N, C-alpha and C positions, 0 to 999 in steps of 0.2 A: 658217083656211086654206081655200083653194078645194078642192073635191072632186077635180078633175082633177089638181091638184098633188099631193095626197095619194096618188092612184092611181099617178101616175108615180113618186113616191118609193118606194112599196111595190114596184112592179115592178122598179125599179133595184136596190133592196136584195136582192130575190129573185135577180136575175141575178148580182149580185156574190157572194152566198152559194153559188150553184150552181157558179160558176166557181172559187171558192176550194176548194170540196169536190173538184172534178174534179182540180185541180192537186195537192191533198194525196193523193188516192186513187191517181191514175195517173201522177203526175209523178216527178221524180227522188227517189231514196232507196233504202232496202233493201226488196227484195221477195222473197217466197217463191215458188219455181218448182219444178215437177217436171221432171226430165230423166233421160235414160238415160246412165249413166256409160260413157264409151268405154273406160276402163281395166278396169273390173270387169264390164261388160256387165250391169249391174243398174239398176233404177230407183232414183232418189234424190230427196230433197227438198233443195234448196239455197237459201241466203239469198244473194241476188245484189245487188250495188250497181248501180244504174241512174242514168245521168247524161244531161244534155242533149247531143245530138250536133249537130243542125242545127235550124233552125226547125221546131218541131212534131214532131221525132223524138227518140227516146231510144235509148241503147245500153247494153249490159251491159258493165261494165268489170272486175269482180272478184267472186270467190266468197268470201263471209265465213264460211259454215258449210255443212257437208255432212252429211246424215244417215248416210251410210256410214262416216264417220270419227268418229262419236260426239262425244266431247269433245276430240279431238285437233285441232291446228291444220290448216288446209287446206294441205298441203305437196305435193300431187300436181301434175301438169302442167296442171290445170284445162282439159283439152280439152273439157269439157262446155260451156264458154262459147260455143263455136262451134255448139252444138246448141240454144241457147235462142232 
């Protein structure tokens, strides 16, 4: 194979890997976030579901777990979603 073709192939593979990593790291899925709880006025760590909203934008849709509630289900009003 030609050296230029191999170089182009290597660069293309690198760009593909970086793009895949960025989508996995910062794209849709569950993410850990720090937030101030509006109900208890305390700092909390929450596990929040992030989905695609529009092209290139993400939005938070649900709280899966909250450090203030320990092992209980998240049954509060989830007002912290507006603070993320």
